[in-house]
N, C-alpha and C positions, 0 to 999 in steps of 0.2 A: 286709907291712903287714897288720894284722889287720882283720877285717871291721868291727869297731867303729870303727876309725880311718878306714876308707874311708867308712863311713856318716857319720861325724862330718865328714869332709872334704867329702863331697858335700852334706851339710846346710849346712855353713858357706858353701860356694861358692854354693849355691842362695839362701841368705839374702842374701849379699852381692850377687848378681846381681839379685835382686828389689828390694833396697834401691836399687841403682844405677838400675834401670829406673824405679822410682818417683820417685827424685830427678830423673832426666832429664825425665820426664813433668811433674812439678811445676814444674821450671824452664821448660819450654816453655810451659806454661799461664800461668805468671807473666809471661813475656815477651809473650805475646799480650795479656794483660790490660793490661799497661803500655803496649803499643803502641796498643791500643784507647783507653785513657784519654788518651794524648797526642793522638790523632786527634780525640777529642771536645773536648779542651781547645783545640786549634787551631781547630776549627770554632766554638767559643764565642767565642774571641778575634776571629775574622773577623766573626762576626755582631755582636759589640759594636762593632767598627770601622765596619761598615756602618750600624748604628743611629746611631752618633755622627755619621757623615757625613750621613745622611738628616736628622737633627735640625738640623744646621748649615744644610743646604740649605733646609729648611722655614723656619727662622727668617729666612734671607735673603729667601726668596720672600715671606713674610708681611710683613716689614718693607717691602719694595719696593711690594707692592700696596697696603698701608695708606697709604704716602706718596703713591702715585699717586692714590688715591681722595681723600685730603685735598687734594691739589693741584687735582684736577678740581673739587672743591667750591669751592675758593677762586677758580678761574677762573670758574665759574658765578656766583659771588657778584658778580663784576665787572659782570655784565649786569643784576643786580637792584638795585644801589644807586643812590641819587640822584646826580646829577652832582657835587654838592659832596663826596660821599664816595668818588668813584671813585679818586682818588689813593691813599687808604688801602687800598681793596680791591685795587688793582693792586699795591701794596707787599706786601700779605699773600700775593697769588698768586705774586709773584716770590720771596718768601721760601720759600713752600711748594715751588716749583719747584726752588729751590737745594738743598732737602733731598732731592730725588729722586736727584741725582747720586751721593751716597755710598752710598745703598742700591742703586743701579744697579751701582756698582762691585763691591759685595759679591755681587750675583747673577752678575756676569761672572766673578768668581773661583770661585764655587761651581759654575757651569755646570749642565749640559752646554752646549755651544755653541748648540744649538737654543733653549734657554731664554734664554741671554744675548742672542741675536738678537731674540727676541720682546720681551724687556725693553727693548732699545734702541728697538724700534719704539714701545713704550708711551711711553718718555721723549720721543722725537722728536715723537710725536703730541701729547703734553701741551704741549711747547714751541710747536708750530704752533697748537694750540687757544688758548693764551694770547695769542699774537700776533694771532690773528683776533679774540679778545675785545677786545683793546685797540683795534683798528681799528674793529670793529663798534660800539663805544661812541660814537664820533663820526660814524659813517656807517651809518645803519640799513640801507642797501641791501646791506651786507656781512653781514647776519645769516644769509642762506642759507649763505654760506661758513663762518660760525662753526658753524652746525648740522651741516654736512658734516664739519667738522674734529672736532666732538664725537663724531659717529658713528664716525669712523675711530679716534679714541682709545678709544671704548667697545669697538669690535671688537678692537682690539689688546689691551686689558686682558683681554677674555674669552678670546682665544687664549692669552695668557700664563697665565692662571689654569687653563685646561683642560690645557695642556701641563705645568704645574707639578704638577697632580693626578696626571697619568700618570707623571711621573718619580718622584713620592713614593709611589706606590701600592706596597704590599708585593708582592714577587714580580716586579716589573718589573726585569728584568736588562739589557735592551738599552740603555736610557738612564740608568738610575739609577746604574750603576756606572762610568760614563765619567769 
């Protein structure tokens, strides 16, 4: 084989080897980029799911606390009305209380269990406060019991609200993702 042929062969083999190494490096770089993009896309999807779940929880919590406040106001109104208006005020309070249960069910579904338990306490405190308001209307000596029931309900509402804030806070992983 002539020297020119050997040089041409070596040059060809070098060129092919260089092209092969370059193609392999390009392929590996592309695979890493695709893998990284897939990881980022999965993280974005997971974050979108967390945001959607957080939003659903927030809506449930807000709906519940709004209904609880409305019900508490209706119960308080029972104590401020004239005796002739009491039945209407009582009917409004009972109607408001009946609206607490669907929003309570929603909170129980959205969870977590600690929040559901606190929401149950609020609902039960509202029911107790309503019963005490009915009794106190006819028996003024029962007003201290009504006041105590109102304080218990207020405390339960505050505990629920504070716990809901903690669950909904960004970066809270222990409760928010249960």
